[in-house]
C-alpha positions in Angstrom: -8.1 16.1 28.8 -8.3 19.6 30.0 -8.2 22.7 28.8 -5.3 25.3 30.9 -3.2 27.8 31.0 0.2 27.3 29.9 2.6 29.8 30.7 5.3 28.5 29.4 3.3 28.6 25.7 1.5 31.6 27.1 -1.9 30.9 26.1 -4.0 28.4 26.7 -3.4 24.3 25.1 -5.1 21.2 26.5 -3.1 19.2 29.4 -3.4 15.6 29.5 -4.4 13.7 31.9 -2.5 10.2 33.3 -4.0 7.8 31.2 -3.5 10.1 28.3 -0.2 10.3 28.7 0.9 7.1 29.5 -0.2 5.5 26.1 2.4 8.7 24.9 5.2 8.7 27.4 6.3 4.8 26.1 6.9 6.7 22.8 8.9 9.8 24.6 11.5 7.7 26.1 12.7 5.7 22.6 16.0 7.8 21.7 15.5 8.9 18.3 19.4 10.0 18.2 19.9 9.2 14.9 21.7 5.4 14.0 23.2 5.1 10.7 20.9 3.3 9.6 17.9 5.7 9.7 19.1 8.6 7.6 18.0 6.1 4.3 15.0 5.9 5.5 13.5 8.2 7.8 12.6 6.1 11.6 13.8 9.1 12.9 11.7 11.4 11.6 9.2 9.1 12.1 10.0 8.8 15.9 10.2 12.1 16.3 6.5 12.9 14.5 4.0 9.5 16.5 4.0 11.3 19.9 3.3 14.6 18.1 0.4 12.6 16.3 -0.2 11.1 19.1 -1.0 14.1 21.2 -2.9 15.8 18.3 -5.4 12.6 17.8 -6.5 12.8 21.6 -6.7 17.0 22.4 -7.1 17.5 18.2 -4.2 20.0 19.3 -0.9 20.3 17.3 2.0 20.6 19.0 5.7 21.2 17.5 7.7 18.7 19.0 7.9 16.3 21.4 9.6 18.2 24.6 6.1 20.3 24.2 4.5 17.3 25.8 5.8 17.0 29.0 5.2 20.0 29.9 1.7 19.6 28.7 0.3 17.5 31.3 -1.8 17.6 34.1 0.8 16.1 36.8 3.7 19.2 35.8 1.0 21.8 35.6 -0.2 20.9 39.9 3.2 20.7 40.8 4.5 24.4 39.2 
């Protein structure tokens, strides 16, 4: 993890290295579209929250949505 300025968020935030991102990335590929069975038992909300919780446990910073994790990755930052 490294603290860098995020032009999307307009502030300094933690960015994940590839090892840290590798922990979260399999969870980001899970489809979180609401199947009929998940609507009743909260599975969708859990699948949305888990990657955010892991990001917070690694960085100490809470993101608002899981899509933000993609642009808080050092490899992406170095491409910009």
